[in-house]
C-alpha positions as CSV (number, residue, x, y, z in Angstrom):
1,M,-27.7,-49.7,48.9
2,S,-29.8,-47.2,46.9
3,R,-31.3,-44.3,48.8
4,I,-35.0,-44.7,49.5
5,V,-37.2,-41.7,48.7
6,Y,-40.9,-41.0,49.4
7,I,-43.2,-40.0,46.6
8,N,-47.0,-39.8,46.7
9,G,-47.4,-42.4,49.4
10,E,-44.7,-44.9,48.4
11,Y,-41.2,-45.6,49.4
12,V,-39.0,-46.4,46.4
13,P,-35.4,-46.5,45.4
14,E,-34.3,-43.1,44.0
15,E,-33.7,-44.6,40.6
16,E,-37.3,-45.6,40.4
17,A,-38.8,-42.3,41.6
18,R,-40.7,-40.4,38.9
19,V,-42.5,-37.1,38.6
20,S,-44.5,-36.0,35.6
21,V,-43.0,-33.6,33.1
22,F,-46.3,-31.6,33.6
23,D,-45.7,-31.3,37.4
24,R,-46.4,-27.6,38.3
25,G,-43.4,-27.5,40.5
26,F,-41.2,-28.2,37.4
27,L,-43.1,-25.9,35.1
28,F,-44.1,-23.0,37.3
29,A,-42.3,-23.4,40.7
30,D,-45.9,-23.8,42.0
31,G,-45.0,-25.4,45.3
32,V,-43.4,-25.1,48.7
33,Y,-40.7,-27.0,50.6
34,E,-39.1,-27.6,54.0
35,V,-35.8,-28.9,55.2
36,T,-35.6,-30.6,58.6
37,S,-32.3,-31.4,60.3
38,V,-31.5,-34.9,61.7
39,L,-29.2,-35.5,64.6
40,D,-28.5,-38.9,66.2
41,G,-31.2,-40.2,63.9
42,K,-33.9,-37.8,65.3
43,L,-35.7,-34.8,63.9
44,I,-34.8,-31.3,64.9
45,D,-37.4,-28.5,65.3
46,F,-39.9,-30.6,63.5
47,A,-43.0,-28.9,65.0
48,G,-41.7,-25.5,63.7
49,H,-41.1,-26.8,60.2
50,A,-44.5,-28.5,60.1
51,A,-46.2,-25.3,61.2
52,R,-44.3,-23.2,58.6
53,L,-45.2,-25.7,55.9
54,E,-48.9,-25.3,56.8
55,R,-48.6,-21.6,56.6
56,S,-46.7,-21.6,53.3
57,L,-49.4,-23.9,51.8
58,G,-52.1,-21.6,53.1
59,E,-50.4,-18.5,51.5
60,I,-50.5,-20.1,48.1
61,E,-54.0,-21.4,48.7
62,M,-53.2,-25.1,48.8
63,A,-54.8,-27.5,51.2
64,S,-52.3,-29.5,53.1
65,P,-52.2,-33.1,51.7
66,V,-50.6,-34.5,54.8
67,S,-51.0,-33.9,58.6
68,G,-48.1,-33.1,60.8
69,E,-48.4,-36.5,62.5
70,E,-48.3,-38.3,59.2
71,L,-45.4,-36.2,58.0
72,A,-43.4,-37.0,61.1
73,E,-44.0,-40.7,60.5
74,V,-42.8,-40.4,56.9
75,F,-39.7,-38.5,58.0
76,R,-38.9,-41.1,60.6
77,E,-39.4,-43.9,58.2
78,L,-37.1,-42.3,55.7
79,V,-34.5,-41.8,58.4
80,R,-34.9,-45.5,59.4
81,R,-34.8,-46.9,55.8
82,N,-31.7,-44.9,54.9
83,A,-29.9,-45.4,58.2
84,L,-29.5,-41.7,58.5
85,T,-27.8,-40.5,61.7
86,E,-26.9,-36.9,60.7
87,G,-28.1,-34.7,57.8
88,M,-31.5,-33.5,56.6
89,V,-34.9,-34.5,55.3
90,Y,-36.1,-32.5,52.3
91,L,-39.8,-32.2,51.6
92,Q,-41.4,-30.7,48.5
93,I,-45.1,-30.3,47.9
94,T,-46.4,-29.0,44.5
95,R,-49.9,-28.4,43.1
96,G,-49.5,-31.6,41.1
97,A,-49.4,-32.6,37.4
98,D,-52.3,-31.7,35.1
99,R,-52.6,-33.2,31.6
100,D,-50.9,-30.2,30.0
101,R,-49.1,-26.9,30.8
102,D,-51.7,-24.3,31.9
103,F,-51.3,-21.2,34.0
104,D,-54.7,-21.8,35.6
105,C,-54.6,-23.7,38.8
106,P,-56.1,-27.2,38.4
107,V,-59.1,-28.4,40.4
108,P,-57.6,-30.1,43.5
109,E,-60.2,-32.9,43.4
110,L,-59.1,-33.8,39.9
111,V,-55.3,-33.1,40.2
112,P,-53.8,-34.3,43.5
113,P,-50.6,-32.6,44.8
114,T,-47.2,-34.1,44.4
115,V,-45.5,-34.9,47.8
116,L,-41.8,-35.8,47.6
117,A,-39.4,-36.3,50.5
118,F,-35.8,-37.6,50.6
119,T,-32.8,-37.7,53.0
120,Q,-29.4,-36.1,52.6
121,T,-26.4,-37.1,54.6
122,K,-24.4,-34.1,55.9
123,N,-21.9,-33.5,58.7
124,V,-23.9,-30.7,60.3
125,V,-22.5,-30.6,63.8
126,G,-18.9,-31.2,62.8
127,N,-18.9,-28.9,59.8
128,P,-15.3,-27.6,59.6
129,A,-16.5,-24.1,58.5
130,A,-17.9,-23.5,61.9
131,K,-14.3,-23.3,63.3
132,T,-13.0,-21.1,60.5
133,G,-16.1,-19.0,59.6
134,I,-17.3,-18.1,56.1
135,S,-17.1,-15.1,53.8
136,V,-20.0,-13.4,52.1
137,I,-20.6,-10.8,49.5
138,T,-23.6,-8.5,49.3
139,I,-25.9,-8.4,46.3
140,D,-29.1,-6.6,45.4
141,D,-32.2,-8.4,46.6
142,L,-34.1,-9.0,43.3
143,R,-36.5,-11.6,44.6
144,W,-40.3,-11.4,44.6
145,A,-41.9,-9.6,47.5
146,R,-43.3,-12.6,49.4
147,R,-40.1,-14.1,50.8
148,D,-42.0,-15.3,53.9
149,I,-43.4,-18.1,51.8
150,K,-40.9,-21.0,51.5
151,T,-41.5,-21.5,47.7
152,V,-39.5,-23.8,45.5
153,Q,-38.8,-20.7,43.2
154,L,-35.1,-20.4,44.2
155,L,-33.5,-19.1,41.0
156,Y,-32.2,-15.9,42.4
157,P,-30.7,-17.6,45.6
158,V,-29.0,-20.0,43.2
159,L,-27.6,-17.1,41.2
160,G,-26.5,-15.4,44.4
161,K,-24.6,-18.4,45.5
162,K,-23.0,-18.6,42.1
163,M,-22.0,-14.9,42.3
164,A,-20.3,-15.6,45.6
165,K,-18.5,-18.7,44.4
166,D,-17.3,-16.9,41.2
167,Q,-15.6,-14.4,43.6
168,G,-14.1,-17.2,45.7
169,K,-16.5,-16.5,48.6
170,D,-18.9,-18.8,50.4
171,D,-22.3,-17.1,50.2
172,A,-24.2,-13.9,49.6
173,W,-26.3,-11.5,51.7
174,M,-29.1,-9.8,49.9
175,V,-29.6,-6.0,50.3
176,E,-32.7,-3.9,49.7
177,D,-33.2,-0.2,50.3
178,G,-29.7,-0.1,51.9
179,V,-30.4,-2.8,54.5
180,V,-29.6,-6.5,54.7
181,T,-32.7,-8.7,54.2
182,E,-31.1,-12.2,54.6
183,G,-28.7,-14.7,53.1
184,T,-29.4,-16.8,50.0
185,S,-30.6,-19.7,52.2
186,N,-30.3,-18.4,55.7
187,N,-31.1,-15.6,58.1
188,A,-28.4,-13.0,58.7
189,C,-27.3,-11.7,62.2
190,I,-24.6,-9.4,63.5
191,V,-23.3,-8.7,67.1
192,R,-22.4,-5.2,68.3
193,E,-21.4,-4.5,71.9
194,G,-22.9,-7.7,73.0
195,R,-26.2,-7.2,71.3
196,I,-27.5,-9.7,68.7
197,I,-29.1,-7.8,65.8
198,T,-31.2,-9.5,63.1
199,R,-33.9,-8.4,60.7
200,D,-37.4,-8.3,62.2
201,L,-40.0,-10.6,60.8
202,S,-42.1,-9.5,57.8
203,E,-42.9,-10.5,54.3
204,K,-39.4,-9.4,53.4
205,I,-37.6,-12.4,54.9
206,L,-38.2,-16.1,55.6
207,H,-39.4,-16.7,59.1
208,G,-36.5,-19.0,59.9
209,I,-37.2,-21.9,62.3
210,T,-33.6,-22.1,63.4
211,R,-33.5,-18.3,63.7
212,K,-36.5,-18.5,66.1
213,A,-34.9,-21.2,68.2
214,V,-31.5,-19.5,68.4
215,L,-33.0,-16.2,69.4
216,A,-35.0,-17.9,72.1
217,F,-31.9,-19.7,73.4
218,A,-30.0,-16.4,73.3
219,R,-32.7,-14.7,75.5
220,E,-32.7,-17.6,77.9
221,A,-28.9,-17.1,78.2
222,Q,-29.5,-13.5,79.1
223,M,-28.1,-12.2,75.8
224,K,-29.6,-9.0,74.4
225,V,-31.5,-9.4,71.1
226,E,-32.6,-6.6,68.8
227,E,-34.9,-7.5,65.8
228,R,-34.5,-4.6,63.4
229,P,-32.9,-3.8,60.0
230,F,-29.2,-3.2,59.8
231,T,-27.1,-1.7,57.0
232,V,-24.1,-3.3,55.2
233,D,-21.8,-0.7,56.8
234,E,-23.2,-1.5,60.2
235,A,-22.5,-5.2,59.5
236,K,-18.9,-4.5,58.4
237,E,-18.3,-2.6,61.6
238,A,-19.8,-5.3,63.8
239,D,-17.9,-7.3,66.4
240,E,-19.3,-10.6,65.0
241,A,-21.6,-11.8,62.3
242,F,-23.3,-15.1,61.7
243,I,-26.1,-16.9,59.8
244,T,-28.7,-19.4,61.0
245,S,-30.4,-22.2,59.0
246,A,-31.5,-25.8,59.3
247,S,-28.5,-27.0,57.3
248,T,-25.8,-24.8,59.1
249,F,-27.3,-24.2,62.5
250,V,-25.2,-21.2,63.7
251,M,-22.4,-20.4,61.2
252,P,-19.9,-17.5,61.9
253,V,-19.3,-15.0,59.1
254,I,-15.8,-13.5,59.3
255,E,-15.8,-11.4,56.1
256,I,-18.3,-9.2,54.2
257,D,-17.4,-7.8,50.8
258,G,-13.7,-8.3,51.7
259,A,-14.0,-6.5,55.0
260,R,-12.8,-8.5,58.0
261,I,-15.4,-8.8,60.8
262,G,-13.9,-8.4,64.3
263,D,-10.6,-10.2,64.4
264,G,-11.4,-12.3,61.4
265,K,-12.2,-15.4,63.5
266,P,-15.5,-16.9,64.8
267,G,-16.5,-14.8,67.8
268,P,-17.6,-15.9,71.3
269,V,-21.3,-15.1,70.8
270,A,-21.7,-17.1,67.6
271,T,-19.6,-19.9,69.0
272,R,-21.6,-20.2,72.2
273,L,-24.9,-20.0,70.4
274,R,-23.9,-22.8,68.2
275,E,-23.0,-24.9,71.2
276,I,-26.3,-24.1,72.9
277,Y,-28.3,-24.9,69.8
278,V,-26.7,-28.3,69.3
279,E,-27.0,-29.2,73.0
280,E,-30.7,-28.1,73.3
281,S,-31.6,-29.7,69.9
282,R,-30.3,-33.0,71.0
283,K,-32.5,-32.8,74.1
284,S,-35.7,-31.9,72.2
285,A,-35.2,-34.0,69.0
286,I,-38.0,-36.5,68.2
């Protein structure tokens, strides 16, 4: 059976889904997106993703075309129609399709936004990489300054992942002014002497929804958390390292630029945080 996608109020087979060649998301990356995980056929951290979507739209001066309640119903319907038990729901909202290519933003009353959502099946909980860990390289952070907006302009993260794959590694951490900002599609964390260290929130990084939940669970478990910048050298000397994201949850990092982290295996802190996140997410899923 063909996958069913949602586009501008309709549920259609993916082969029939169409977006104009003049859509501003295609021409200018003029849009935002969100990715919500699905476990046991239910949505994980949905409220956080809906709130961040609202913020991203506000930062690019777009009115939200759909309420959080409406969006939850769309997501649930997509999950139901596609019989999705584990994976993600991807949402993209652009400023719509005008009659031609023009840098000027169109009048919202005349050009409605494009709203697109679809499901992706993925083994999130049982991802084998969680047991072995992943390797990352470091690259210069050459993105624009407003990384806190979850924009669809993802060219540099794409190139960063390609650089890593070209070197036989799994992903890349981006570095600016000597300190790690974040991963190509995730937040970066290290563990030193029992302390979880991750970059503090600002316009320099995406305000990760999974990051927020994981840090909250860590504090509830009486783990120490420091939100501050850390250098590449500090990361290489850490006892553990890991990333957080909606598509990977908590994923151990065992190598940075060829340097082994700790004993080169997933550490106890990252392993426990992953277990806690999965357990608590199952309880709170909607």
